[in-house]
C-alpha positions in Angstrom: 113.4 159.4 108.4 113.7 157.0 111.5 109.9 155.8 111.1 110.6 155.5 107.3 113.3 152.7 108.0 111.4 151.1 110.7 108.5 150.7 108.3 110.9 149.5 105.5 112.2 147.0 107.9 108.8 145.7 109.0 107.5 145.4 105.4 110.9 143.6 104.5 110.5 141.4 107.5 106.7 140.8 106.5 107.7 139.9 102.8 110.3 137.5 104.1 107.8 135.8 106.4 105.3 135.7 103.6 107.9 134.1 101.4 109.0 131.6 103.7 105.3 130.8 104.3 104.7 130.4 100.7 107.7 128.2 100.2 106.5 125.9 103.2 102.9 126.0 101.7 104.2 125.1 98.5 106.1 121.9 99.8 104.1 118.7 99.3 103.3 116.4 101.9 104.2 113.6 99.8 107.8 114.0 101.2 106.5 113.7 104.8 104.5 110.4 103.7 107.6 109.0 102.0 109.4 109.6 105.0 107.0 108.0 107.5 106.8 105.1 105.0 110.5 104.7 105.2 110.2 104.5 109.1 107.3 101.7 109.0 108.4 99.5 106.1 111.4 97.4 104.8 111.9 96.7 101.2 113.9 93.8 99.7 114.7 93.2 96.2 114.7 89.7 94.3 115.6 87.4 96.9 115.6 83.7 97.8 114.4 82.6 101.5 114.6 79.2 102.9 112.7 78.4 106.1 114.3 75.1 107.7 112.7 72.7 110.4 115.1 70.2 112.3 117.5 70.6 109.6 115.1 70.0 106.4 113.7 72.2 104.2 109.9 73.6 105.2 109.8 76.2 102.4 112.0 77.8 99.7 110.7 81.2 98.1 112.0 83.1 95.4 110.6 86.4 94.6 110.8 89.8 92.7 110.4 91.9 95.9 108.8 92.2 99.4 107.6 95.1 101.5 107.3 94.5 105.3 104.5 96.8 106.7 105.2 96.5 110.5 102.3 99.0 111.5 99.7 96.9 109.7 101.7 93.6 110.7 101.9 92.5 106.8 104.0 91.4 104.3 103.3 92.0 100.6 105.5 89.8 98.3 105.7 90.6 94.3 105.7 87.5 92.0 106.7 84.9 94.4 107.4 81.2 93.6 107.2 78.9 96.7 108.0 75.3 97.0 106.8 73.7 100.1 107.9 70.8 101.8 106.5 68.3 104.5 107.9 67.6 108.0 110.4 65.0 106.4 111.8 67.6 103.9 109.8 66.0 101.1 108.6 68.1 98.3 104.9 68.7 98.4 103.9 71.5 96.0 105.1 74.7 94.2 102.8 78.0 94.4 103.3 80.9 92.1 101.1 84.1 92.2 101.3 87.8 91.1 101.2 89.2 94.3 100.7 87.8 97.9 99.9 89.3 101.2 101.0 87.5 104.5 99.4 88.5 107.8 102.3 88.4 110.3 100.0 87.6 113.4 98.0 84.6 111.8 100.5 83.6 109.1 97.2 83.5 106.7 98.0 84.4 103.0 95.7 86.0 100.3 97.0 85.6 96.9 95.8 88.2 94.4 95.7 87.7 90.5 97.0 84.7 88.7 97.7 81.8 90.9 99.2 78.4 89.9 99.7 75.6 92.4 101.8 72.5 90.8 101.8 69.2 93.2 104.3 66.5 93.1 101.9 64.1 91.9 101.8 66.2 88.7 98.5 68.0 89.4 97.9 71.4 88.6 95.4 74.1 89.8 94.9 77.5 88.2 92.8 80.3 89.7 92.8 83.7 91.0 92.6 85.5 94.4 93.5 82.4 96.5 93.5 82.3 100.3 95.5 80.2 102.5 94.2 79.6 106.3 97.2 78.7 108.3 95.4 77.4 111.4 93.3 75.2 109.3 95.8 74.2 107.0 93.3 75.0 104.0 93.6 76.5 100.7 90.7 78.0 98.9 89.4 80.2 96.3 85.7 81.4 95.7 86.8 82.1 92.1 86.9 79.7 89.0 89.1 76.9 89.0 90.8 74.5 86.8 92.4 71.3 87.9 94.5 69.0 85.7 95.3 65.7 87.4 95.3 61.9 86.0 94.6 62.9 82.4 91.3 64.6 83.1 90.7 68.4 84.0 87.9 69.7 86.3 86.4 73.2 86.2 84.4 74.6 89.0 83.3 77.7 90.1 85.4 77.7 93.7 87.4 75.0 95.5 89.0 74.2 98.8 91.8 71.8 99.7 94.1 70.7 102.4 97.4 71.6 101.8 98.7 68.2 100.8 96.2 68.2 98.0 94.5 65.1 99.3 91.1 66.3 99.7 89.7 68.7 97.1 86.2 69.9 96.8 85.1 71.8 93.9 81.9 73.3 93.3 79.5 73.5 90.4 82.4 71.4 88.7 82.7 70.1 85.2 84.9 67.2 84.5 86.6 67.1 80.9 88.2 63.4 80.0 
């Protein structure tokens, strides 16, 4: 009888261990991944951010959302509208895009999807997958571009310009007057 009770306890303990093991196995790893994401990222929903320099606006950004990924040193911004100003606080241009990635270490920007730039001189640029090199202060894209200014429209296969839109280089261009 004692042997029977011991074996029943052993079997019961084995069953409990197996059920516990199956329970642990049945849990998805998604919860663990989500928890690690929470630890490495910050999420902001619908916001307006202003950057000032010597009491003057340098940049004002409205966006649907932003996620900061500290591990990869990256900020992902959804549907931003960014107004840029020169060192005197004078308006330069407005930039809108579908998605933007800002590299924290270099301040370079990669815009993905539809991108539009509207300048103070009533110039408009339409393209996709635009890049901004912060060190060189250059805006460029290797995708098709449409620029409207002074009553004419320029189409091209790629472009490069300074951030003030003073010098624009368009490859394989066609001008429509």
